[in-house]
VEXVEXTI-604378 format. One record per residue: residue in three letters; x, y, z of N, C-alpha, C in turn; residue number from 1. Coordinates in nm, 2 decimals. Example, Ala and Ser with C-alpha at 12.3 -4.5 7.8 and 13.67 -1.06 7.14 Angstrom:
BEGIN
ala;1.32;-0.57;0.78;1.23;-0.45;0.78;1.32;-0.33;0.78;1
ser;1.28;-0.22;0.71;1.37;-0.11;0.71;1.29;0.00;0.79;2
END
This chain:
BEGIN
met;-8.37;-0.37;-2.80;-8.27;-0.44;-2.72;-8.30;-0.42;-2.57;1
met;-8.28;-0.53;-2.50;-8.32;-0.53;-2.36;-8.20;-0.48;-2.27;2
leu;-8.21;-0.38;-2.19;-8.10;-0.33;-2.10;-8.09;-0.41;-1.98;3
met;-7.97;-0.44;-1.93;-7.94;-0.51;-1.80;-7.99;-0.43;-1.69;4
pro;-8.06;-0.49;-1.59;-8.10;-0.41;-1.47;-7.98;-0.36;-1.40;5
ser;-8.00;-0.26;-1.33;-7.89;-0.19;-1.25;-7.82;-0.29;-1.16;6
ala;-7.90;-0.36;-1.09;-7.84;-0.46;-0.99;-7.75;-0.56;-1.06;7
ala;-7.79;-0.60;-1.17;-7.71;-0.70;-1.25;-7.58;-0.64;-1.29;8
arg;-7.59;-0.51;-1.34;-7.47;-0.44;-1.38;-7.37;-0.43;-1.27;9
trp;-7.42;-0.40;-1.15;-7.32;-0.38;-1.04;-7.26;-0.52;-1.00;10
leu;-7.34;-0.63;-1.02;-7.28;-0.76;-0.99;-7.17;-0.79;-1.09;11
val;-7.19;-0.76;-1.22;-7.09;-0.79;-1.32;-6.96;-0.71;-1.29;12
leu;-6.98;-0.58;-1.26;-6.87;-0.49;-1.23;-6.79;-0.54;-1.11;13
ala;-6.86;-0.58;-1.01;-6.79;-0.63;-0.89;-6.71;-0.76;-0.92;14
gly;-6.77;-0.84;-1.01;-6.69;-0.97;-1.05;-6.57;-0.93;-1.12;15
val;-6.58;-0.84;-1.21;-6.46;-0.80;-1.29;-6.35;-0.74;-1.20;16
leu;-6.39;-0.66;-1.10;-6.30;-0.60;-1.01;-6.23;-0.71;-0.92;17
ala;-6.31;-0.81;-0.88;-6.26;-0.92;-0.80;-6.16;-1.00;-0.88;18
leu;-6.19;-1.03;-1.01;-6.09;-1.10;-1.09;-5.96;-1.02;-1.11;19
ser;-5.98;-0.89;-1.13;-5.86;-0.81;-1.15;-5.77;-0.81;-1.02;20
ala;-5.83;-0.82;-0.90;-5.76;-0.82;-0.78;-5.68;-0.95;-0.76;21
cys;-5.73;-1.06;-0.82;-5.67;-1.19;-0.81;-5.54;-1.21;-0.90;22
arg;-5.52;-1.12;-0.99;-5.41;-1.14;-1.08;-5.28;-1.12;-1.01;23
thr;-5.17;-1.20;-1.04;-5.04;-1.19;-0.98;-4.97;-1.06;-1.02;24
ala;-4.92;-0.99;-0.92;-4.85;-0.86;-0.95;-4.72;-0.89;-1.03;25
pro;-4.68;-0.81;-1.13;-4.55;-0.84;-1.20;-4.43;-0.84;-1.11;26
pro;-4.33;-0.92;-1.14;-4.21;-0.93;-1.05;-4.14;-0.79;-1.05;27
pro;-4.07;-0.76;-0.94;-3.99;-0.64;-0.94;-3.87;-0.65;-1.04;28
pro;-3.82;-0.54;-1.09;-3.71;-0.55;-1.18;-3.58;-0.60;-1.11;29
pro;-3.50;-0.68;-1.18;-3.38;-0.73;-1.11;-3.28;-0.62;-1.06;30
pro;-3.21;-0.64;-0.95;-3.12;-0.54;-0.91;-3.01;-0.51;-1.01;31
pro;-2.96;-0.40;-1.01;-2.85;-0.37;-1.11;-2.72;-0.46;-1.08;32
val;-2.66;-0.50;-1.19;-2.54;-0.58;-1.18;-2.42;-0.49;-1.12;33
pro;-2.36;-0.54;-1.01;-2.26;-0.45;-0.95;-2.14;-0.44;-1.05;34
ala;-2.07;-0.33;-1.04;-1.96;-0.31;-1.13;-1.84;-0.40;-1.08;35
pro;-1.76;-0.45;-1.17;-1.65;-0.54;-1.13;-1.55;-0.46;-1.05;36
pro;-1.48;-0.53;-0.96;-1.38;-0.46;-0.88;-1.27;-0.41;-0.97;37
pro;-1.20;-0.30;-0.93;-1.09;-0.26;-1.02;-0.98;-0.36;-1.02;38
ala;-0.91;-0.37;-1.13;-0.80;-0.47;-1.15;-0.69;-0.43;-1.05;39
pro;-0.63;-0.53;-0.99;-0.52;-0.50;-0.89;-0.40;-0.43;-0.96;40
val;-0.34;-0.34;-0.90;-0.22;-0.27;-0.95;-0.10;-0.36;-0.93;41
ile;-0.04;-0.40;-1.04;0.08;-0.49;-1.04;0.20;-0.40;-1.04;42
val;0.28;-0.41;-0.94;0.40;-0.33;-0.93;0.52;-0.42;-0.98;43
pro;0.58;-0.39;-1.08;0.69;-0.48;-1.13;0.80;-0.49;-1.03;44
glu;0.86;-0.61;-1.02;0.97;-0.63;-0.93;1.09;-0.54;-0.96;45
arg;1.15;-0.49;-0.86;1.26;-0.40;-0.88;1.38;-0.48;-0.92;46
ile;1.45;-0.44;-1.03;1.57;-0.51;-1.08;1.67;-0.40;-1.10;47
asp;1.78;-0.42;-1.03;1.89;-0.33;-1.04;1.99;-0.38;-1.15;48
his;2.04;-0.29;-1.23;2.13;-0.32;-1.34;2.26;-0.25;-1.32;49
tyr;2.37;-0.33;-1.33;2.50;-0.27;-1.31;2.59;-0.30;-1.44;50
arg;2.68;-0.21;-1.47;2.77;-0.24;-1.58;2.92;-0.23;-1.53;51
val;3.00;-0.32;-1.57;3.13;-0.34;-1.52;3.22;-0.21;-1.56;52
asp;3.29;-0.16;-1.47;3.39;-0.06;-1.49;3.53;-0.12;-1.49;53
asp;3.58;-0.13;-1.61;3.71;-0.20;-1.63;3.82;-0.12;-1.56;54
gln;3.82;0.01;-1.56;3.93;0.09;-1.50;3.93;0.08;-1.35;55
ala;3.81;0.05;-1.29;3.81;0.03;-1.14;3.81;-0.11;-1.10;56
ser;3.83;-0.20;-1.19;3.83;-0.35;-1.16;3.97;-0.40;-1.17;57
gln;4.00;-0.52;-1.11;4.12;-0.58;-1.12;4.10;-0.73;-1.11;58
val;4.14;-0.81;-1.22;4.14;-0.95;-1.22;4.28;-1.00;-1.25;59
leu;4.35;-1.07;-1.16;4.48;-1.12;-1.18;4.48;-1.27;-1.18;60
ile;4.57;-1.33;-1.27;4.59;-1.47;-1.28;4.73;-1.50;-1.25;61
leu;4.76;-1.57;-1.14;4.90;-1.60;-1.10;4.93;-1.74;-1.15;62
val;5.04;-1.74;-1.23;5.08;-1.86;-1.30;5.22;-1.90;-1.24;63
tyr;5.24;-2.03;-1.20;5.36;-2.07;-1.13;5.44;-2.16;-1.22;64
arg;5.57;-2.16;-1.20;5.67;-2.25;-1.26;5.66;-2.39;-1.20;65
asp;5.71;-2.49;-1.27;5.71;-2.62;-1.22;5.81;-2.71;-1.30;66
gly;5.83;-2.83;-1.26;5.93;-2.92;-1.32;6.06;-2.93;-1.25;67
arg;6.14;-3.02;-1.30;6.27;-3.05;-1.24;6.36;-2.93;-1.24;68
met;6.35;-2.85;-1.34;6.44;-2.73;-1.35;6.36;-2.60;-1.34;69
ala;6.26;-2.61;-1.25;6.17;-2.49;-1.24;6.25;-2.37;-1.20;70
arg;6.36;-2.38;-1.13;6.44;-2.26;-1.09;6.48;-2.18;-1.20;71
leu;6.49;-2.24;-1.33;6.53;-2.16;-1.44;6.41;-2.09;-1.51;72
gly;6.29;-2.11;-1.46;6.18;-2.04;-1.51;6.13;-1.93;-1.42;73
his;6.01;-1.88;-1.45;5.96;-1.77;-1.37;5.81;-1.79;-1.34;74
asn;5.77;-1.73;-1.23;5.63;-1.72;-1.20;5.58;-1.60;-1.28;75
his;5.45;-1.60;-1.32;5.40;-1.49;-1.40;5.27;-1.43;-1.34;76
val;5.25;-1.30;-1.37;5.13;-1.23;-1.33;5.06;-1.19;-1.46;77
leu;4.94;-1.24;-1.48;4.86;-1.20;-1.59;4.75;-1.11;-1.54;78
arg;4.72;-1.00;-1.61;4.61;-0.91;-1.57;4.51;-0.91;-1.69;79
val;4.38;-0.92;-1.65;4.27;-0.91;-1.75;4.25;-0.76;-1.78;80
arg;4.25;-0.73;-1.90;4.23;-0.59;-1.95;4.10;-0.59;-2.03;81
gln;4.04;-0.47;-2.04;3.92;-0.45;-2.13;3.81;-0.54;-2.09;82
leu;3.79;-0.56;-1.95;3.68;-0.64;-1.90;3.55;-0.57;-1.92;83
ser;3.45;-0.64;-1.97;3.32;-0.58;-1.99;3.22;-0.68;-1.94;84
gly;3.10;-0.63;-1.91;2.99;-0.72;-1.86;2.89;-0.65;-1.79;85
glu;2.78;-0.72;-1.75;2.67;-0.67;-1.68;2.63;-0.76;-1.56;86
val;2.57;-0.69;-1.46;2.52;-0.77;-1.34;2.38;-0.73;-1.32;87
val;2.29;-0.83;-1.30;2.15;-0.80;-1.28;2.11;-0.85;-1.14;88
val;2.06;-0.76;-1.06;2.03;-0.79;-0.92;1.88;-0.77;-0.90;89
pro;1.80;-0.88;-0.89;1.66;-0.87;-0.86;1.64;-0.85;-0.71;90
lys;1.51;-0.85;-0.67;1.48;-0.83;-0.52;1.54;-0.94;-0.44;91
gln;1.54;-1.06;-0.49;1.60;-1.17;-0.42;1.75;-1.18;-0.46;92
ile;1.84;-1.14;-0.37;1.98;-1.13;-0.41;2.03;-1.26;-0.46;93
ala;1.98;-1.37;-0.41;2.03;-1.50;-0.45;2.01;-1.53;-0.60;94
asn;1.92;-1.45;-0.66;1.90;-1.47;-0.81;1.98;-1.38;-0.89;95
thr;2.08;-1.31;-0.83;2.17;-1.23;-0.91;2.25;-1.31;-1.01;96
thr;2.26;-1.25;-1.13;2.34;-1.32;-1.24;2.43;-1.21;-1.30;97
phe;2.54;-1.26;-1.36;2.63;-1.17;-1.43;2.69;-1.24;-1.55;98
thr;2.73;-1.15;-1.65;2.80;-1.20;-1.77;2.92;-1.11;-1.78;99
leu;3.04;-1.17;-1.81;3.16;-1.10;-1.82;3.23;-1.15;-1.95;100
glu;3.32;-1.07;-2.01;3.40;-1.12;-2.12;3.52;-1.02;-2.13;101
phe;3.62;-1.07;-2.19;3.74;-0.99;-2.22;3.82;-1.05;-2.34;102
pro;3.88;-0.96;-2.42;3.96;-1.01;-2.53;4.09;-1.08;-2.48;103
val;4.12;-1.20;-2.54;4.23;-1.27;-2.50;4.36;-1.19;-2.52;104
ala;4.37;-1.12;-2.64;4.49;-1.04;-2.67;4.51;-0.93;-2.58;105
ala;4.41;-0.89;-2.49;4.43;-0.78;-2.40;4.49;-0.82;-2.27;106
leu;4.51;-0.95;-2.25;4.58;-1.00;-2.13;4.72;-0.94;-2.12;107
ser;4.75;-0.87;-2.01;4.89;-0.82;-1.99;4.97;-0.92;-1.92;108
val;5.10;-0.92;-1.94;5.19;-1.02;-1.88;5.30;-0.94;-1.80;109
asp;5.31;-0.98;-1.67;5.42;-0.93;-1.59;5.45;-0.78;-1.58;110
glu;5.34;-0.71;-1.56;5.36;-0.56;-1.53;5.44;-0.55;-1.41;111
thr;5.54;-0.47;-1.41;5.64;-0.45;-1.30;5.57;-0.42;-1.17;112
ala;5.48;-0.33;-1.17;5.41;-0.28;-1.04;5.33;-0.40;-0.98;113
leu;5.26;-0.47;-1.07;5.18;-0.58;-1.03;5.26;-0.69;-0.97;114
arg;5.37;-0.72;-1.03;5.46;-0.83;-0.97;5.51;-0.79;-0.83;115
ala;5.54;-0.67;-0.81;5.59;-0.62;-0.68;5.48;-0.64;-0.58;116
glu;5.35;-0.63;-0.61;5.25;-0.64;-0.52;5.21;-0.78;-0.48;117
gln;5.26;-0.88;-0.55;5.22;-1.02;-0.52;5.31;-1.09;-0.43;118
gly;5.41;-1.03;-0.38;5.49;-1.10;-0.27;5.62;-1.17;-0.32;119
glu;5.68;-1.25;-0.24;5.81;-1.30;-0.26;5.82;-1.39;-0.38;120
asp;5.71;-1.46;-0.42;5.72;-1.55;-0.53;5.73;-1.48;-0.67;121
phe;5.71;-1.35;-0.66;5.72;-1.27;-0.79;5.82;-1.16;-0.78;122
lys;5.92;-1.17;-0.70;6.01;-1.06;-0.68;6.12;-1.05;-0.79;123
ala;6.14;-1.17;-0.86;6.24;-1.17;-0.97;6.20;-1.07;-1.08;124
thr;6.30;-1.01;-1.14;6.28;-0.91;-1.25;6.29;-1.00;-1.38;125
ile;6.19;-0.97;-1.47;6.19;-1.04;-1.59;6.21;-0.94;-1.71;126
asp;6.30;-0.97;-1.80;6.33;-0.88;-1.91;6.23;-0.88;-2.01;127
ala;6.23;-0.78;-2.10;6.12;-0.76;-2.20;6.12;-0.88;-2.30;128
ala;6.23;-0.94;-2.33;6.23;-1.05;-2.42;6.16;-1.17;-2.36;129
ser;6.18;-1.20;-2.24;6.11;-1.31;-2.17;5.96;-1.29;-2.16;130
ile;5.93;-1.16;-2.14;5.78;-1.13;-2.13;5.72;-1.15;-2.27;131
asp;5.79;-1.11;-2.37;5.73;-1.12;-2.51;5.72;-1.27;-2.54;132
gly;5.82;-1.35;-2.50;5.81;-1.50;-2.53;5.70;-1.56;-2.45;133
thr;5.68;-1.52;-2.33;5.57;-1.58;-2.25;5.43;-1.54;-2.31;134
arg;5.42;-1.42;-2.36;5.30;-1.37;-2.42;5.27;-1.45;-2.55;135
gly;5.38;-1.47;-2.63;5.36;-1.54;-2.75;5.31;-1.68;-2.73;136
his;5.37;-1.75;-2.63;5.33;-1.89;-2.60;5.18;-1.89;-2.56;137
met;5.15;-1.79;-2.47;5.01;-1.79;-2.42;4.90;-1.77;-2.52;138
leu;4.93;-1.68;-2.62;4.83;-1.65;-2.72;4.84;-1.74;-2.84;139
gly;4.94;-1.83;-2.85;4.96;-1.91;-2.96;4.85;-2.02;-2.97;140
asp;4.86;-2.09;-3.09;4.75;-2.19;-3.11;4.76;-2.32;-3.02;141
arg;4.87;-2.34;-2.95;4.88;-2.45;-2.86;4.82;-2.42;-2.73;142
leu;4.79;-2.30;-2.70;4.73;-2.26;-2.57;4.59;-2.19;-2.59;143
leu;4.59;-2.06;-2.58;4.47;-1.99;-2.59;4.42;-1.96;-2.74;144
asp;4.51;-1.97;-2.83;4.48;-1.96;-2.97;4.39;-1.83;-3.00;145
ala;4.45;-1.72;-2.96;4.37;-1.59;-2.97;4.33;-1.56;-3.12;146
ala;4.40;-1.61;-3.21;4.36;-1.58;-3.35;4.23;-1.64;-3.39;147
his;4.19;-1.76;-3.33;4.07;-1.82;-3.37;3.96;-1.81;-3.26;148
phe;4.01;-1.78;-3.14;3.91;-1.77;-3.02;3.95;-1.65;-2.95;149
pro;3.91;-1.53;-3.00;3.95;-1.40;-2.95;3.90;-1.36;-2.81;150
val;3.79;-1.42;-2.76;3.72;-1.37;-2.64;3.71;-1.49;-2.54;151
ile;3.73;-1.46;-2.42;3.69;-1.55;-2.31;3.57;-1.49;-2.24;152
arg;3.47;-1.58;-2.21;3.34;-1.54;-2.16;3.31;-1.62;-2.03;153
leu;3.24;-1.54;-1.94;3.20;-1.60;-1.81;3.05;-1.57;-1.79;154
gln;2.98;-1.67;-1.75;2.83;-1.66;-1.73;2.80;-1.73;-1.59;155
ser;2.73;-1.65;-1.51;2.70;-1.71;-1.38;2.55;-1.76;-1.37;156
gly;2.53;-1.85;-1.28;2.40;-1.89;-1.24;2.36;-1.82;-1.11;157
pro;2.25;-1.86;-1.05;2.21;-1.80;-0.92;2.32;-1.82;-0.81;158
leu;2.32;-1.74;-0.71;2.42;-1.75;-0.60;2.36;-1.83;-0.49;159
ser;2.45;-1.89;-0.41;2.41;-1.96;-0.29;2.48;-1.90;-0.17;160
asp;2.42;-1.90;-0.06;2.47;-1.84;0.06;2.52;-1.95;0.16;161
asp;2.65;-1.95;0.19;2.70;-2.05;0.28;2.72;-2.00;0.42;162
gly;2.66;-1.88;0.45;2.67;-1.82;0.58;2.78;-1.72;0.60;163
glu;2.89;-1.74;0.53;3.00;-1.64;0.54;3.02;-1.56;0.41;164
his;2.99;-1.61;0.30;2.99;-1.54;0.17;2.90;-1.61;0.07;165
trp;2.89;-1.55;-0.04;2.81;-1.60;-0.15;2.90;-1.70;-0.23;166
thr;2.84;-1.80;-0.29;2.91;-1.89;-0.38;2.84;-1.88;-0.52;167
ala;2.92;-1.85;-0.62;2.87;-1.84;-0.76;2.92;-1.96;-0.84;168
thr;2.82;-2.02;-0.92;2.86;-2.13;-1.01;2.87;-2.06;-1.15;169
ile;2.99;-2.07;-1.20;3.03;-1.99;-1.32;3.06;-2.08;-1.44;170
ser;3.01;-2.06;-1.55;3.05;-2.12;-1.68;3.15;-2.04;-1.75;171
ile;3.27;-2.10;-1.78;3.38;-2.03;-1.84;3.40;-2.09;-1.98;172
thr;3.40;-2.00;-2.08;3.42;-2.05;-2.22;3.56;-2.00;-2.26;173
val;3.65;-2.10;-2.28;3.79;-2.07;-2.33;3.81;-2.16;-2.45;174
arg;3.85;-2.09;-2.56;3.85;-2.16;-2.69;3.71;-2.21;-2.72;175
asp;3.70;-2.34;-2.75;3.57;-2.40;-2.77;3.53;-2.49;-2.66;176
his;3.59;-2.47;-2.54;3.56;-2.55;-2.43;3.49;-2.48;-2.32;177
val;3.38;-2.54;-2.27;3.30;-2.47;-2.16;3.32;-2.56;-2.03;178
ser;3.36;-2.49;-1.93;3.38;-2.56;-1.80;3.30;-2.48;-1.69;179
thr;3.27;-2.55;-1.58;3.20;-2.49;-1.47;3.28;-2.50;-1.35;180
val;3.29;-2.38;-1.28;3.37;-2.37;-1.16;3.28;-2.31;-1.05;181
val;3.31;-2.34;-0.93;3.24;-2.28;-0.81;3.33;-2.18;-0.74;182
val;3.29;-2.06;-0.73;3.37;-1.95;-0.68;3.31;-1.88;-0.56;183
pro;3.39;-1.87;-0.45;3.34;-1.79;-0.34;3.34;-1.64;-0.37;184
val;3.24;-1.56;-0.34;3.23;-1.42;-0.38;3.18;-1.34;-0.26;185
ser;3.26;-1.23;-0.23;3.21;-1.13;-0.13;3.14;-1.02;-0.21;186
leu;3.02;-0.99;-0.17;2.94;-0.88;-0.24;2.92;-0.76;-0.15;187
thr;2.94;-0.64;-0.20;2.89;-0.52;-0.14;2.83;-0.44;-0.25;188
met;2.72;-0.37;-0.21;2.65;-0.29;-0.31;2.57;-0.18;-0.24;189
asn;2.55;-0.08;-0.32;2.47;0.04;-0.28;2.39;0.09;-0.40;190
ser;2.34;0.21;-0.39;2.26;0.26;-0.50;2.34;0.30;-0.62;191
glu;2.47;0.31;-0.60;2.56;0.36;-0.71;2.65;0.25;-0.77;192
ser;2.69;0.15;-0.69;2.78;0.05;-0.74;2.77;-0.08;-0.67;193
leu;2.83;-0.18;-0.73;2.84;-0.32;-0.67;2.98;-0.37;-0.69;194
thr;3.04;-0.43;-0.59;3.17;-0.48;-0.59;3.17;-0.63;-0.56;195
ala;3.23;-0.71;-0.64;3.24;-0.86;-0.62;3.39;-0.88;-0.61;196
ser;3.43;-0.95;-0.50;3.57;-0.98;-0.48;3.59;-1.12;-0.42;197
gly;3.72;-1.17;-0.44;3.75;-1.30;-0.39;3.87;-1.36;-0.46;198
glu;3.90;-1.49;-0.43;4.01;-1.55;-0.50;3.99;-1.70;-0.49;199
phe;4.04;-1.77;-0.59;4.02;-1.92;-0.60;4.13;-1.98;-0.69;200
asp;4.15;-2.11;-0.68;4.24;-2.18;-0.77;4.16;-2.23;-0.89;201
leu;4.24;-2.24;-1.00;4.18;-2.28;-1.13;4.29;-2.36;-1.20;202
ser;4.25;-2.48;-1.25;4.35;-2.56;-1.32;4.34;-2.55;-1.47;203
his;4.45;-2.58;-1.54;4.45;-2.58;-1.68;4.35;-2.68;-1.74;204
ser;4.35;-2.80;-1.67;4.26;-2.90;-1.72;4.11;-2.86;-1.71;205
gln;4.07;-2.78;-1.61;3.94;-2.74;-1.60;3.90;-2.65;-1.73;206
leu;4.00;-2.58;-1.78;3.97;-2.50;-1.90;4.00;-2.57;-2.03;207
gly;4.03;-2.70;-2.02;4.06;-2.77;-2.14;4.19;-2.74;-2.20;208
leu;4.29;-2.69;-2.12;4.42;-2.65;-2.17;4.53;-2.74;-2.12;209
thr;4.64;-2.74;-2.19;4.76;-2.82;-2.15;4.87;-2.72;-2.12;210
pro;4.92;-2.72;-2.00;5.02;-2.62;-1.96;5.15;-2.63;-2.05;211
tyr;5.20;-2.51;-2.08;5.32;-2.50;-2.16;5.44;-2.57;-2.09;212
ser;5.52;-2.64;-2.17;5.64;-2.71;-2.11;5.75;-2.72;-2.22;213
val;5.87;-2.73;-2.17;5.99;-2.76;-2.26;6.08;-2.86;-2.19;214
gly;6.16;-2.93;-2.27;6.26;-3.02;-2.22;6.19;-3.14;-2.16;215
leu;6.08;-3.19;-2.22;6.01;-3.31;-2.17;5.95;-3.28;-2.03;216
gly;5.91;-3.16;-2.01;5.86;-3.12;-1.88;5.95;-3.07;-1.77;217
ala;6.08;-3.06;-1.81;6.18;-3.02;-1.71;6.15;-2.88;-1.66;218
ile;6.11;-2.80;-1.76;6.05;-2.66;-1.72;5.91;-2.66;-1.77;219
arg;5.82;-2.63;-1.69;5.68;-2.63;-1.73;5.60;-2.53;-1.65;220
val;5.48;-2.50;-1.70;5.39;-2.42;-1.62;5.31;-2.51;-1.53;221
ala;5.29;-2.48;-1.40;5.22;-2.56;-1.31;5.08;-2.58;-1.35;222
glu;5.02;-2.69;-1.32;4.88;-2.72;-1.36;4.78;-2.62;-1.29;223
thr;4.81;-2.58;-1.17;4.71;-2.50;-1.09;4.75;-2.35;-1.10;224
met;4.66;-2.27;-1.13;4.68;-2.12;-1.13;4.59;-2.07;-1.01;225
his;4.62;-1.94;-0.97;4.54;-1.88;-0.87;4.49;-1.75;-0.92;226
val;4.36;-1.72;-0.90;4.29;-1.61;-0.95;4.25;-1.52;-0.83;227
arg;4.28;-1.39;-0.84;4.24;-1.29;-0.75;4.16;-1.18;-0.82;228
phe;4.04;-1.15;-0.77;3.96;-1.06;-0.85;3.89;-0.96;-0.76;229
arg;3.87;-0.84;-0.81;3.79;-0.73;-0.75;3.72;-0.66;-0.87;230
val;3.59;-0.69;-0.89;3.52;-0.64;-1.00;3.42;-0.53;-0.95;231
leu;3.43;-0.41;-1.00;3.34;-0.31;-0.97;3.25;-0.28;-1.08;232
ala;3.12;-0.28;-1.06;3.02;-0.24;-1.16;2.93;-0.13;-1.11;233
arg;2.90;-0.04;-1.20;2.83;0.08;-1.16;2.68;0.07;-1.21;234
his;2.60;0.13;-1.12;2.45;0.12;-1.14;2.42;0.20;-1.27;235
val;2.33;0.14;-1.35;2.29;0.20;-1.48;2.14;0.23;-1.47;236
glu;2.11;0.35;-1.52;1.97;0.39;-1.53;1.94;0.44;-1.67;237
asp;1.81;0.42;-1.71;1.77;0.48;-1.84;1.77;0.63;-1.83;238
ser;1.75;0.69;-1.95;1.75;0.84;-1.95;1.63;0.90;-1.87;239
asp;1.52;0.82;-1.85;1.41;0.87;-1.77;1.43;0.84;-1.62;240
gly;1.54;0.78;-1.58;1.57;0.76;-1.44;1.53;0.62;-1.39;241
ala;1.47;0.54;-1.48;1.42;0.41;-1.44;1.53;0.31;-1.46;242
asp;1.53;0.20;-1.37;1.63;0.10;-1.38;1.62;0.03;-1.52;243
his;1.73;-0.02;-1.57;1.72;-0.11;-1.68;1.65;-0.24;-1.65;244
pro;1.58;-0.30;-1.74;1.52;-0.43;-1.71;1.63;-0.53;-1.70;245
END
């Protein structure tokens, strides 16, 4: 075998080194993928929850006499008893809503102390028999029909602000009739309680009712009633101290 001369070997080695130097260097490794940013912390909107305190609330319905012989009748004071319900107050006060209800049979009629507080129109004394008669007519099937429709319910929509007070649009269910009334409401609230107060007129026809009358209307109940209310609801918390949803 013939060996390559030394000079030739050096030439071959130099060529190999030159070729090696011309090769493209491998690309650098890609930079590490950055970690995703932490998810934003979502703080739930604060919602305050209140429950109606019947003992600290008062809702009165003033019913007036009418007709040609109205002087023989009486004006009456009805008081709502056993009122229950809830008020939900989110961060935006205008979105406050409430639900209320009370048993029809719990309506009281002409409590002496309440009559005395309502002024000249209610100064007349009414005997027990007349009170029982008024109550019987009110709860009977021709008016509220407590036997078949034992509960009156109220449900509010959002409030509107007219600059002086809030205005609530309220759906009232009496018997099987649902009506909508607009009621001015003064609201005060703190961390412990909420109070809604005001007064407004309400007609029998709005509630789908026909006023009681006798003698072809000679003595009858007036179409328009007047409602005065002061409803107090107390703040409710869960056992862990968090507000109810």
